[in-house]
C-alpha positions as semicolon CSV with decimal commas, in nm:
position;residue;x (nm);y (nm);z (nm)
1;M;-1,341;0,149;-2,699
2;V;-1,052;0,346;-2,533
3;N;-0,747;0,187;-2,428
4;L;-0,524;0,323;-2,152
5;T;-0,195;0,207;-2,064
6;R;-0,196;0,146;-1,660
7;P;-0,068;-0,112;-1,437
8;D;-0,400;-0,291;-1,395
9;G;-0,467;-0,352;-1,767
10;N;-0,689;-0,192;-2,027
11;W;-1,053;-0,175;-1,996
12;A;-1,332;-0,047;-2,214
13;G;-1,506;0,272;-2,114
14;D;-1,229;0,405;-1,904
15;L;-1,311;0,753;-1,994
16;D;-1,655;0,718;-1,839
17;L;-1,576;0,567;-1,478
18;T;-1,777;0,584;-1,177
19;R;-1,618;0,504;-0,846
20;R;-1,766;0,154;-0,859
21;S;-1,660;0,102;-1,220
22;I;-1,298;0,203;-1,119
23;A;-1,300;-0,056;-0,841
24;M;-1,441;-0,319;-1,092
25;A;-1,133;-0,200;-1,321
26;L;-0,884;-0,233;-1,068
27;A;-1,021;-0,574;-0,959
28;G;-0,801;-0,719;-1,223
29;G;-1,060;-0,920;-1,400
30;Y;-1,423;-0,872;-1,510
31;A;-1,572;-0,991;-1,174
32;V;-1,898;-0,834;-1,225
33;A;-2,090;-1,168;-1,127
34;A;-1,904;-1,204;-0,825
35;F;-1,993;-0,844;-0,703
36;D;-2,230;-0,815;-0,422
37;A;-2,413;-0,486;-0,472
38;N;-2,525;-0,518;-0,093
39;A;-2,195;-0,561;0,049
40;E;-2,065;-0,304;0,303
41;P;-1,707;-0,206;0,345
42;I;-1,551;-0,296;0,679
43;H;-1,566;0,001;0,915
44;T;-1,319;-0,007;1,208
45;D;-1,424;0,236;1,508
46;D;-1,185;0,442;1,693
47;V;-1,272;0,320;2,043
48;G;-0,956;0,300;2,234
49;L;-0,767;0,494;1,962
50;V;-0,647;0,853;1,894
51;T;-0,706;0,945;1,534
52;A;-0,606;1,276;1,373
53;T;-0,490;1,431;1,065
54;V;-0,121;1,555;1,108
55;E;0,108;1,793;0,938
56;I;0,438;1,671;0,796
57;D;0,724;1,922;0,720
58;A;0,839;1,808;0,371
59;G;1,071;2,110;0,311
60;D;0,870;2,287;0,035
61;R;0,554;2,256;0,210
62;K;0,364;2,065;0,480
63;I;0,178;1,757;0,360
64;P;-0,105;1,605;0,568
65;G;-0,110;1,248;0,695
66;Y;-0,363;1,026;0,869
67;L;-0,247;0,894;1,198
68;A;-0,422;0,621;1,425
69;R;-0,264;0,509;1,741
70;P;-0,356;0,331;2,065
71;T;-0,465;0,565;2,377
72;L;-0,238;0,344;2,585
73;K;0,045;0,546;2,708
74;G;0,419;0,444;2,623
75;R;0,565;0,386;2,276
76;H;0,421;0,160;2,039
77;P;0,554;-0,010;1,740
78;V;0,508;0,183;1,409
79;V;0,355;0,100;1,076
80;F;0,421;0,340;0,771
81;V;0,156;0,314;0,533
82;Y;0,167;0,375;0,167
83;T;-0,168;0,411;-0,014
84;E;-0,339;0,302;-0,313
85;I;-0,354;0,561;-0,623
86;F;-0,675;0,687;-0,447
87;G;-0,467;0,860;-0,194
88;V;-0,594;0,895;0,176
89;H;-0,939;0,787;0,116
90;E;-1,172;0,612;0,383
91;W;-1,050;0,267;0,329
92;I;-0,677;0,363;0,384
93;K;-0,790;0,542;0,716
94;D;-0,977;0,217;0,809
95;I;-0,651;0,022;0,733
96;C;-0,469;0,263;0,987
97;R;-0,727;0,205;1,257
98;R;-0,707;-0,175;1,218
99;L;-0,342;-0,150;1,266
100;A;-0,394;0,058;1,557
101;K;-0,645;-0,176;1,695
102;A;-0,364;-0,437;1,663
103;G;-0,144;-0,201;1,902
104;Y;0,047;-0,007;1,619
105;V;0,097;0,355;1,532
106;A;-0,013;0,387;1,171
107;L;0,072;0,685;0,962
108;A;-0,061;0,725;0,599
109;P;0,093;1,051;0,431
110;D;-0,075;1,218;0,147
111;F;0,192;1,171;-0,115
112;F;-0,006;1,308;-0,393
113;V;-0,112;1,645;-0,229
114;R;0,089;1,891;-0,441
115;N;-0,099;1,759;-0,743
116;G;-0,453;1,710;-0,633
117;D;-0,664;1,489;-0,415
118;P;-0,739;1,158;-0,588
119;S;-0,974;1,028;-0,296
120;K;-1,250;1,281;-0,423
121;L;-1,230;1,200;-0,791
122;T;-1,394;0,934;-1,010
123;D;-1,239;0,992;-1,334
124;F;-0,958;0,742;-1,371
125;P;-0,744;0,949;-1,616
126;E;-0,754;1,234;-1,384
127;I;-0,638;1,020;-1,123
128;M;-0,345;0,891;-1,319
129;K;-0,255;1,239;-1,405
130;I;-0,210;1,301;-1,042
131;V;-0,019;0,997;-0,973
132;G;0,180;1,049;-1,296
133;A;0,289;1,397;-1,162
134;T;0,406;1,247;-0,836
135;P;0,765;1,138;-0,900
136;D;0,948;0,865;-0,751
137;A;1,224;1,102;-0,602
138;Q;0,954;1,311;-0,427
139;V;0,799;1,025;-0,260
140;T;1,125;0,913;-0,118
141;S;1,174;1,253;0,013
142;D;0,840;1,276;0,164
143;T;0,918;0,930;0,305
144;A;1,239;1,060;0,480
145;A;1,013;1,374;0,623
146;A;0,745;1,143;0,757
147;L;1,020;0,940;0,918
148;K;1,151;1,239;1,090
149;F;0,811;1,366;1,189
150;L;0,765;1,014;1,356
151;K;1,110;1,027;1,539
152;A;0,993;1,353;1,710
153;Q;0,660;1,185;1,844
154;P;0,656;1,051;2,220
155;F;0,422;0,765;2,125
156;G;0,621;0,591;1,849
157;D;0,914;0,307;1,893
158;L;1,095;0,359;1,581
159;K;1,332;0,069;1,664
160;R;1,006;-0,138;1,574
161;L;0,919;0,015;1,258
162;G;0,750;-0,161;0,959
163;V;0,606;-0,069;0,634
164;T;0,316;-0,180;0,426
165;G;0,133;-0,071;0,115
166;F;-0,133;-0,148;-0,140
167;C;-0,097;-0,141;-0,528
168;W;0,098;0,167;-0,600
169;G;0,179;0,179;-0,244
170;G;0,286;-0,209;-0,267
171;G;0,560;-0,115;-0,512
172;K;0,673;0,188;-0,281
173;T;0,668;-0,062;0,019
174;W;0,955;-0,278;-0,164
175;L;1,133;0,056;-0,242
176;A;1,114;0,178;0,094
177;A;1,267;-0,143;0,244
178;E;1,548;-0,094;-0,027
179;R;1,614;0,270;0,051
180;F;1,563;0,318;0,417
181;A;1,774;0,124;0,687
182;E;1,515;0,237;0,965
183;F;1,259;-0,016;0,851
184;K;1,272;-0,354;1,001
185;A;1,009;-0,536;0,806
186;G;0,788;-0,480;0,511
187;V;0,459;-0,622;0,367
188;A;0,390;-0,522;0,007
189;W;0,023;-0,602;-0,112
190;Y;0,003;-0,670;-0,492
191;G;0,262;-0,397;-0,569
192;P;0,418;-0,375;-0,900
193;L;0,767;-0,524;-0,930
194;A;0,882;-0,440;-1,292
195;R;0,830;-0,136;-1,497
196;N;0,483;-0,012;-1,547
197;A;0,280;0,319;-1,594
198;Y;0,369;0,432;-1,228
199;P;0,686;0,690;-1,239
200;Q;0,926;0,478;-1,010
201;T;1,227;0,256;-1,008
202;P;1,112;-0,106;-1,071
203;P;1,162;-0,255;-0,717
204;I;1,298;-0,577;-0,892
205;E;1,631;-0,369;-0,994
206;L;1,693;-0,286;-0,637
207;A;1,624;-0,617;-0,469
208;K;2,004;-0,650;-0,388
209;D;1,966;-0,339;-0,166
210;L;1,690;-0,454;0,080
211;H;1,775;-0,360;0,423
212;A;1,493;-0,563;0,565
213;P;1,279;-0,869;0,489
214;V;0,959;-0,800;0,281
215;L;0,668;-1,033;0,224
216;G;0,493;-0,984;-0,088
217;L;0,126;-1,073;-0,098
218;Y;-0,009;-1,122;-0,452
219;G;-0,307;-1,257;-0,654
220;G;-0,286;-1,535;-0,910
221;L;-0,560;-1,379;-1,117
222;D;-0,394;-1,026;-1,111
223;K;-0,420;-0,918;-1,490
224;G;-0,166;-0,631;-1,405
225;I;0,124;-0,817;-1,226
226;P;0,194;-1,130;-1,412
227;Q;0,326;-1,457;-1,256
228;T;0,647;-1,385;-1,473
229;D;0,722;-1,060;-1,267
230;V;0,661;-1,261;-0,940
231;D;0,892;-1,538;-1,046
232;A;1,157;-1,302;-1,164
233;M;1,142;-1,121;-0,810
234;K;1,157;-1,428;-0,632
235;A;1,489;-1,504;-0,828
236;A;1,628;-1,183;-0,770
237;L;1,576;-1,221;-0,388
238;K;1,739;-1,560;-0,399
239;A;2,030;-1,457;-0,593
240;A;2,070;-1,150;-0,351
241;G;2,078;-1,389;-0,067
242;K;1,774;-1,215;0,062
243;T;1,656;-1,538;0,251
244;G;1,400;-1,337;0,495
245;S;1,191;-1,201;0,206
246;D;0,922;-1,406;0,013
247;I;0,623;-1,369;-0,174
248;V;0,296;-1,550;-0,134
249;V;0,046;-1,599;-0,428
250;Y;-0,316;-1,677;-0,374
251;P;-0,423;-1,859;-0,670
252;N;-0,778;-1,741;-0,698
253;A;-0,718;-1,382;-0,583
254;Q;-0,736;-1,076;-0,799
255;H;-0,576;-0,758;-0,799
256;G;-0,683;-0,556;-0,475
257;F;-0,816;-0,864;-0,298
258;L;-0,787;-0,691;0,070
259;A;-0,990;-0,386;-0,045
260;D;-1,330;-0,481;0,102
261;Y;-1,485;-0,169;-0,095
262;R;-1,394;-0,345;-0,445
263;P;-1,552;-0,646;-0,623
264;S;-1,199;-0,794;-0,627
265;Y;-1,231;-0,839;-0,233
266;G;-1,166;-1,212;-0,122
267;A;-1,267;-1,232;0,230
268;V;-1,069;-1,566;0,303
269;D;-0,750;-1,471;0,113
270;A;-0,770;-1,121;0,281
271;A;-0,807;-1,267;0,637
272;A;-0,515;-1,486;0,567
273;G;-0,284;-1,208;0,413
274;W;-0,359;-1,001;0,716
275;A;-0,263;-1,263;0,960
276;L;0,047;-1,343;0,773
277;M;0,137;-0,954;0,757
278;L;0,099;-0,933;1,139
279;A;0,298;-1,267;1,185
280;H;0,584;-1,118;0,966
281;F;0,585;-0,795;1,154
282;K;0,624;-0,963;1,493
283;K;0,876;-1,232;1,343
284;N;1,110;-0,949;1,265
285;G;1,090;-0,727;1,576
286;V;0,781;-0,515;1,476
287;G;0,535;-0,581;1,728
């Protein structure tokens, strides 16, 4: 048995992982019995949308990003999307299209591009090498560059700017709202709150610095993010007077419960969380 230190727990056979077994590993529990082998990931078409891979000038180089937006003229509210550790893979692109269908400009930058492309890998240790080689400061710098890119576009209203992210990107969502005053609201999906294997400042340490209300969406069965971390973050938010921020825990949900390509997917909780996300954005002027 090989044990790896990683945010989603230690799993047997981590050196022999296929994309499906990676998904099972990230589920946060041995959910094989609940996995429907015939289930198909949700696919959102691009009818009524403009989709493109764009280039963002990050200073040292240009980094790619996937952008989806409505074809309707005018300026639309914007949602900045932080990816999972798999980078800008098909599911993240679909998330951008879903947001665009809801009326948003959605941009998902490739923060891992300098070190590799995890979207094309199935070996988990190799993926984590790429993630581990992407420091927190670099992500923050690239976020600033991506915001500069968005400000220069004629189709986005940066006065209505939100941020969301998943797993690794969920943690970055908290940090973005703590570091950038431009964001009006954030929604963090099962992102790490305390110290873990990712090279980043723990969001809980910067809770007092939140510029915008963040809604955290977490699973009660998440093996990598214990309830103690969630409770500690709630306490930190309360102590800092961040009354607009909150964390919702779905008791029967696992890590990655929105990711319909994983066995951890929970359709009911995913739909409820998505609705809460959109409501949170609109309540806070992002919509």
